[in-house]
N, C-alpha and C positions, 0 to 999 in steps of 0.2 A: 555552564551551559551557553551555547551559542545559538541562536535562532536565525535562520536564513529564511527569506521571502524567495519563493521560485516567481518563475514568471508567470504562474496561474495563482490570481489572488486567493488568499487562505491556504494555499498547500505550502506546507513548511518543511524544511529540513532541520533537524535539531542535532547538534554536535555536543555530545557530552564532554565535561572536564574529567579527562583521565589522569589518575595519580599512579604513576608507575616508577618501579626501580628493580633491581635484579631478582627480587622474589616474584615478581608478576605486576599486577595492577588493580586498582580498586577505581569505581565510578559509580555514581547514583544513575541508575537508568530511568527512574521516575521519582519525583518529588512533588507531591500536589501544590504545595506552597510556591516553590521555585517555578513550576510549569505555568501557574496562574501570573505569577509576577512577569514573567518573561514573554509569555505568549497572549496574555489577556484572554486566554480560553478558559471559561468556568464549566464546560461541560463535565459531567462525573462520568468515570469509566465504571461498566458493572459487570464487565467479562474479560477474562484473560485467554487466549487461545495459543496452541503451541502446535506447529505442524512439522514434520520432517518429510523431505522429498529428494529424491535421486537427481542426477544430472539429467538436463535436456527436459524436465518435466514443468510444464507450464500450467499454471492456476490462476483462473479468471477469464474475463473481467467480470467480477462480481460486485453486485450492490443489491440493497433491499429496497425497494419502491415504497412500501411502508414498513413502520420501524426501522427508518434508515439508521445507519452506523457510522459514526466518526471512528477512525481508526488510527492508533499510534502503533507504527510497525517497525520492527527491526530483526536482524539476523544475529545468531549467537554462535552458529557453527556454519562455516562456508561462506558462498557469496550468491547474491540473486541480483538481477535486473528488475527493479520494481516500477511499476506503471501505474498512475493515476489519470482517470480520463475524466474531464468536467462535463457532467450531466445537468447542471443547472441552466434551464432555458434562458432564464434572465441574465445569465453571465455574459460578459464581453467575449470570455474564453469558451463558451458552449461548444463541446466537441473538440477540443484541443486535450492532448496528453501531454504529460511529463514523465520522463523516466529517469531513474538515478541507481547506481550501483550501491548496494546496502550489504555489509560484509561483516563478519565477525572481528576482522581486522580494522575496518574503518569506525566501526561502533556507531555509525550514523542512524538516525531514526527519521522516518517520515510521518509527518502528520495529515492525515487524508480526512478532511471535514465530511459531514453528510453532504449528499450531491454529487459524489464521485464514484465511479467504478474503479475497481483495484484488482490488480494481478500481478503475478511475478514469474520469472523464468529462473530456475536454476542453473547457474554456470560452474559452480564447483562439483565435485564428485557427488555430494550432498548437502543440504542445507538445513538447518534448524531455523525455523521462523516465528517469531513471537509478536503477537499483537493484542492490544487492549482495545476493547470498544465500548462506544457510549450507548448501545442499545444490545438487547440481547438477539441472539441468532433466531430468525424467524424463516424456515425453509418454505414457507407457503408464500413469502413476499419476495424471496429471492429471484432476482434476474440475473441473466449473464449476457454480454456483449461478445460478440463475433472476435476473438484475439486478433486475426488477420483482417479485419474489415478494411477495404481498400478506401474508404472515406475516411478513416481514422489514420491509416498509413503509420501505425507504430513501428519504429526501427528497432525491432527486437534483434539483440545480437545473437543470431542464430545462423546457421549454415544448413541444419537438416530440419525436417519437420519435426516439432516438439511432441511430447507424449502428453496426450490430453485425456481427461475424463469425457465420458459419453455427454455429460451436461455441457462441457466446455466446447466439445465439438459441435453442439446443437445451439451454440449461441445467435443471437439476434443481431443484425447489422443496426448501427446507429440510426438510420433512415427509419426504421421500423420498431425503434425500442421506445418502452415507456420511459420517460424522463421525469426530471423535477421541475417544478414551476421557476 
């Protein structure tokens, strides 16, 4: 497993070691001992989630202001453009975003620590997205940033309006959002 630091502190791209031959491939998507040794992260995962979405669906940008969640995300079918936004007021990268392509083909994972909003756009016909979380889902504490907030200026790779849930359409701009200390 290779761990790559991104331009935003604490946000990591994880590239697993894949063993393949003419029969297919094998890789460990998560091993707690290796994870802790390579990343130094000791948080414990308490929940696994799996979503399936069609092309042009955008989910996010979500976060929990209380019971915040760290997330280890990956795609097992298809491809997404995955985005994390730093909402840590004390961070030198507060309000900055980072995006990366996650796919079944590249097998990359993204570690999104507590203090970030997260979302993704499906680029393939459909995508299956898996993520581990460090805290339980708490809908009463969930918040949504507006996906197209001009202050964030996220460069979503999209030519038409995405398909959004009502919750995501009603997202809050960063300037009005609850953020972390």
